[in-house]
N, C-alpha and C positions, 0 to 999 in steps of 0.2 A: 453314386451319379448325379456330381452337381447340375442345377437348370437347365445355366445356359447349354451344357451337354446334352442332356436327353430332348432340349429344344430340338437342337441342331443333327443329330442321329433320325430322330424322328422325320423332321421337314426333308430329308435326305431320302427315308425310306419312301415317305409318299409320293417325293418328287418324282421315286422310280416304279411308282405304284401306276403316278397319274403319267407317264411314257410307255412303261410295257403291261398294265392294267397286274393284278391278284391275280395267282393263282392258286389249286389249292392248296390244301397246310403241306400236304407233301403227294408225290405223286411222282409213277415212272414212267420214264420216256421208251421212247422206241428201240432204243438201246442197250435198255436194264438199268441207268443211273438212276437211282434218286434224285429226284428238282426236290430242291426247297423252296418253300414260298419269304416273300420280304417279312411278312413276320413271324414266321420262325427262326430269323436273320437276324432279326430286334432281339428278340427273346434272348437266343444263343448270346447274341454280344452283352446284353445286359448280365446274365448271369455271368460272365469271365469275368467283367468289370468288378462284378460285387466276391468272387475270388483273388481276384485280385487285391481289393481293397482292402479287403480283411487277413491276408494271407501273405502278400510279398513284403519282405523285410528293412526295405526302404519306402522312400515318401512316393505317393501316388499322383503325376501331374495328368489329371482325368481329358484335360482341355488337349495337351497334348497327344495320347492315346487313341484320343476319338478324331484326335487329326490326320492320325499315320494310318487309321484303319481305315476313314474315306478315303486318304491318296491310295491305301493299299490296293484298297476296293476296284479303284477305277482303273489305278495299273493293268488288272488282271483281263479290263476288256482290252485297252490300246493305251503305245507310250503316250498319246494325246492328252484322252483325257483325264481332266485333272478338279484338284483340289485346291481352292485359293483362300486363302488364308483375310481377313479386312485390309489390313494393309496392302496384301498384295493384288485381289481383287482393283483396290482405287488407283495402285497404279499399273494394272491394263487398262482401266479406262482414261488415266492421264495418259497414256503412250499414244492411244489413237485418237487422242485428241491432240495429238503434237505441242504438248504444253503442260508441264506439271510447275510443284511452286516448291522452290529449294533458294539454293544462294549463285550459283551457274557459275560452274568449274568446271573443268575437265581433269580426271584426275590420273594417278599411274602407282601401280604399288609395284615397293623396290623393297630389299632384304633388311630395308632397317626403319620399312614405316611408306606410309600412303604420304604421295607430295604433289602439291598442285601444277598441272601437264602447259593447261593453258585456264583461264576467264574469259567466258563468253560475253561479248558489248553489251552495254545498257543494263547487264545484270546487276544484281547489288553486290555481290562478289567484285566486279568493275569498279562500284561506285565505291565499296568498302575501301578496296587499295589490294586485294589480296594478288598474288604476283606469281609465275613462274617460279619453280624451284620453292616454295613454301612449303613446309612440313607439316601436318597436324600433328599437333603434342596433346591438346584435348579437344573436348569439344562438350559444352554442354557441362563443363567440374568433371565429367570420365578421359580418363588418360587413354590419349587413340594410339600412343604411339605399338603395338601388337595387331593392333583391327588392320581389316582387309581392306581393300577397297569398298566392294561390297560395304560390309561398316558402315564405312564415312559417308559412302552415298547415300544410307537408309536414314543415318542421323542426321546430316546437310537440308534431307526433303523433311518437308512438314506443312503445314496448313500454313494459306497466307497472311502475311500480317502475321505471325510468330517469329516469336525473336529465337535465335542459337547463337550461342556463345562459345570462340575460338583463341583455340593460342597457338600460334603458330611458331616454329623455327624459319629465322632468317640468315641464312649467311650473314651479311651485312650487320646485324644485331648481337650486341652480347650476352640480352637478355629476350626471351621468350616473349612474343607481339601479343598480346590482346585487341580481338574486334567481339564487336557487338553488332551481331547481321541482322535486320530482317528479312526475312525471306517472302523471293516475290517470282512472278510469272518466269518460268523458263525453258525459251523456245525449245524443243527436241523436232527438229525439223528431220524429212525424207532424204530431202536431197542434203549432203555432208561436205560436196567440193563438184566447181563449176569452172575451166580454163579450158586453154585452148591448149591439149598435143603437140600440135604443129597450125601450118600457115593455115591450113583447112578443113584439119580435125577437133571437132570439139568432145571436152569429156564430163558427162555428168557421174559424178557417185550416187547412184541413190542405193546406199547403203543402210538409211534408217530405219526401215522398214513401210510398209507399204498402211497411211495413217488418213485423218479425215483433209488436210491437205496437200497429199502429194501429187495430183496430180493439177491444181494451182503451182505446186512449186518446178516441176518440170516444164510445164509451160512459160515458165515465167525466166529458166535456164535455157532452155530452146533460143527463147526471144532475144536472148544476151547474148548466146553464143552467132547466131546467125549475124544479132549485128554485127560479131566482127569476122568476117566472113567465116565464120563453120558450112562446110558444102557434105561435111559426115562427121558421122553420131558414134564413139566408144561410149556405152551405155555399161555403165559396172552397176552389176546387182550380186558383188560378190559379199557374202556373209549378209545377204539380207532376210531377215528371218521369217517375211513374210506381212499380213496383219489382214486388210480388209480388201473381202473381194474385189468389192465396186472399185478399188482402187485399180484393182489390177488392169479390169478390161476397160478402164479409162487412161488405161497406159497402151495398152495394145491397138488402142479404139486409135491413139495420132498415130501411129505409123500404116492399120488396114482399112480398108473402105468396107461401108455402115454394112451389116448386114452377113458379117462372118461370123463365124462360131467364135470365141475368145472359150471356152469350155464348159463340161458339160459336168452337171453336176447329178448325182443317183444318189440317191435314199429311200427308204424305207417306208418314211414318216408323214403324215400329214403337212407337217411343214421345212420337210426336203426333199420331197418327191421329186423327179428325173424333171430336170432345165436344163436348157439351152442358153448361155450369158453368147451375146452377140455383142458385136462393134457397134458404134454408133459415133454420130459429130464426123467432125473431116479431118484427116490424115495428116502431117506434115507433107508435102510436096515429095514426092520420088528421095528421101534423105537417107543415103544408106545410111544403114547400123550392123556397127559390133557388137554383142549382146559377154557381158564378161562374167562367168558361172564360177562356186567351188562346193564345196560339200558342206559351206557354212547356207546359203539360197536356200531358201525353204519356203512354201506353200507358195504366197502372192507371188514368187518372184520367179517360182518353178512356173505359173500358170502364164505370166508374159514371155516368159524363154519358148515354152514349151507351142503357146500358138505363133508366136514368130517363126521357130519356128519347123511348124506344121506347113507354117502358109507360104515358107520360101520365103519371109520378107525380113531375115538377119540372117548372119555366121553370129552361131553360138562359140564359144571359145576358152576354154579352160580347163576344169574337172568335173568329173559329176557331181552333181547337186545331192542334197539332202535325203531327196523323197517322199517328201512330207503331202502325203494324199488324202487328207484325211480331215473332214470339216467338219470344226465343233463350232456348237451353241453354248450362251450364254446365260444358265442356269441362279437367278439370285437365294442367297439363304438368308436365312437369318444374323443376324449381328453384323450385318457386312459386309459376310462371308458369301459363296458362291465357288458355282462348280462347273467347267466345263468338258459339255461329251459332247464326243464325235456322231456324229446324225446321218453322214451320207460322206461318196471319195469325189474326187476332183478327176477328170479326163479330161487331156487336151484333144484339141477340136475331131481330129482322124482317131480317138480312140483310144489312146493309151494313159494307164494308171501310173499316175503318178507317186505312187503308195509305195514303198521298197517293203518287201517285205521282214515282219516282229516275229512272227512265232517262234521261232529259236533264240536264244542266249537272252540279257538282263536288262533292262531299260540302262545303265549303261553301257553296256556294248555298242546300242543301238545306237545312241544317241552318239558316242564318242567316232561309234564307226569304229574301235578297236579290235574286229574282229579281222580289217581290212590292213593293220596297222603291219608293218613286216611283212608283206607280200612280195612275189620279186617281181620284175617288169613284164611279167606274163601279163595279156590281157584278160581282164573280167570273164570269166562264162556268163554269155547269156542266157535271163531264164529261159524256164520252158515253156512252151507258147506260143501264137503265133502273130508273127511281127509287124508292124503295122508300117505300108507305107505312104507315104505323104505328101504330098505337092513337089512334082520335079520324080518323083523316083524315090528321092528318101527312103531311106530304109531302119527302123527304129524298136524297137522291143519296150512292156512296159514294165514296169515294177522295178523299177531301179532310176527314179527321178526324171531327171533331164540328164542325156548324154550328149558331151559338147561336139558339135560339127569340127573343131580341131582342136584334139587333147593336148593342153601348154598344162606343166608342171609348175611353180610357186618359186619364187626365192628358197634356199634352201637353207632349214631354220635348224638348229645346234647348239648344242649346251653353251661352245664355246661362246658360240655369237649371241647367249645370250648372256653373256659374262663380256661383251665387249658392246653390247647396247646396254647393260646398268652402268660402264667403267663412262662411258659419252655422256651419260647425263649426269652423273654427280662430277663430273668435267666441266661440262657449261652450264651447268648452273653454279661453279664457283668464279667461269669467267664470266655470267653475264653478272657477277656482284665484285666486278673488279678485285676479286682473288687470286687472280694467277699471275706469280712474280711476272714481271717481263712484260706480259698481255692486258693490262691493262685498261687502256685502250679498245679493250674489245667489251667493257662497260656497258652494260645493252640498257637496264631500267624497264621502264612501262613495256608493252607487249606493245606492238604500230599492229590496230588488227586493219589488215590489206586481204582481200580476198584473190589477190592473185600478183607476183611480182614475176619476175626474170630470174630463176635458183641458178641461174649462173652465176649470178652476181653473188652468191653464196661459196666463196672460196673458203678451200683447207690448203692455205700456204704451209711452206716447208717450217719455217720456227714454230708455227699454230698446230701443226701435226709433235711438232718436234718434245714444246710440251706439255700433252698430250701423253708422249710415251713416257716423258721425265713423270708427272702424275700417276701412271698406269706402273712403275717401279715403284710410286713413290707408297703407292694404296694397295695392299697386298686382302683386303676384308674380303672381292670378290675373286682371288683363286685366278685370277689372269696373267701369263705370261710374256715376257717382251718377246719371246717364242712363237707361242699363240697366237700376237697381235701382229707380227711380223708373219704371217703362214697365213693371213686373211686381210690386207692393209687396206683394199682397195674397197672391203665392205667395213673395216672400220674409216675410212674416211666418210665414207654416203653417212653411215648414223651418225658421226660427228656435225656433219653439214643437215641432215635433217634433225641434231635439236637446236642446232644454233638458227634456223629459219623457226622453230615453234617458238623460242626461247624471242626472237625476235619481232617479228610480225604474230605467228596463231599456231594452233594445230592442223590447221586446214594449212598451211605453208609449206610444214610438214610434212604432209604426208604426198606433198603435188612433191615435194623430192624424192620422196623412196618412188612413184609412181614412176619418176625419168628413167628407173633401171629395174623397174617391174619386169621380168620375163616372159608375163601374159598380156603386159600391156604394152612391151616391146613389137609381141604378134597382132598383137588389137590394129597395130600400126600397116604389119605387113597385111591386113586381112581383109584390108579398106579394100583392095581391090577386090574381089571374092564380094564382099556386099554391093559393088558398086553393079557387077560383071549377074548377079542374084535377078537382082531386080532390074536386071535389061538397059540400064544407066551406058554410056558412053561420054 
């Protein structure tokens, strides 16, 4: 076993001992099962490594063995206790700080590689001249054409002030274009989109997690929208993975008077004793709120929605949330690695457990909700237990995350629509560089970074749509037929508008086009009247 591996394993064993204390070498529990001490586990692990080292037919990567062993041990506890390598541990703290170091691009993976979707204004990527539709060919001399978006993202990130060399394919250049970009700070905001959905309904897309700057970003967004006439708010928490608990409390405090319970944290160790977090500060004056949730909304976002629901302060709309009600504490380990260990559980103000059951099934099933796929439209049976009656007599059950007040399914997505999305990107990429015959006037050039435009000006007229259908006929690599396209023309037109908006302005404007036709957002607009009634406003 290598020195680094030995130290890492010893540190983890000692850390676990500090948390729970050593027990005798072997003991028999009240159930008759043999209990094994941490020392015995370490000895058994070392012996197993020795056997592997001396007898395995192939090469042995001790670091990989140790990391997988540690992760397997933690996952035997629960799905959220986890091991982080040095780079993953660094990323964890970068995300909490709402900034990381890289070049500043939004990227998207397609069948033939990873492309720039949008550059972020004020970042090294913009200054260097990267553009919508650029395809990554090489990164620091390594072939990136078969990399995933995660691999590209990992390799363009790095230390502040370090240099990354890129080779890019661009439609209007016969030869690859080379860039040498010095990495710098890249914002990682919580609030990803802010605009007016209607004359008096504002939209805040708080989808980027709960980080150190979340409440400040939220306050700025509310101020901007109120200055433009916002009287009602749609707060989008869909696919928000959670984050800092204190920031979740700050967001709830913007809506509920001081001294009300936001969440109860119940643990057994000295640093995670039972604690009630309460609202503080002055709330936003009687602003009706509709909160959007889905299966990707977890942890801190569920705390916000649960508090709003329990206190009858907002309408929660969408689908059941993820169901993460376990609290993790971060424990640093040697060599920059670390673990997150579950030390407590979250409960809503009226006592609902947010955590869904993880006792059956695999880690994959837990995170993918795969056991729920393919189910009928029949409602999911309520879990056993005593129902919780919240403010104004509403009844909910614990152990399944947050159930929406109004259940609304999202836009249907299927393999055919994936092909349409891909075709729309490839077509607009050519369009943006003046490479579509007869449509040269659509040449776009650099993106203009606007936060909001009237999306009605982004139209797909008949000549443009006909050019797209001709492109689909001529490009057979995606397996999209004219018949398939014709059967879903409305969706295809929307995707063309979204791609054009992204190429013209930014990823955020492209998202605004999609939100126009989002069934959950449309229903949220209809539910504003219920949010008004909920707080007794006329």
